[in-house]
C-alpha angles and dihedrals in degrees: 000000000000112000142176110250133201117255120198092221095049099253119148107244134172122201116209142163123250093254090051091049093050093045095049102036105019122223124095102290104259128154112262089220108044100014093230124130111285103210085173114028132194114209108209105201097200089057095035086224138113122226134192116245094265095050091043091055092047092048091050092057093063105022119119121199116225119196091217088067093056097096096052091040090055092047093051090045093053092047091050093046090053092048091050092041093237115158 
């Protein structure tokens, strides 16, 4: 079941399965970074993209959170939660 997960840097992230990703967002469930199948996907609200576990871990290493992105991050997060029916 899709769920909001904790992120050490404070980003808003949703973990979901490939079938959940396809049902909510359409497409064929590929990573927005490497274009491989994302059997587990991590929706990163600030980027408005979903990454496979490997790309998500790599992105986390270098990502920097900027407060000026908070408004668009929150908007993308709420839209994704609604699409995935997360309360």
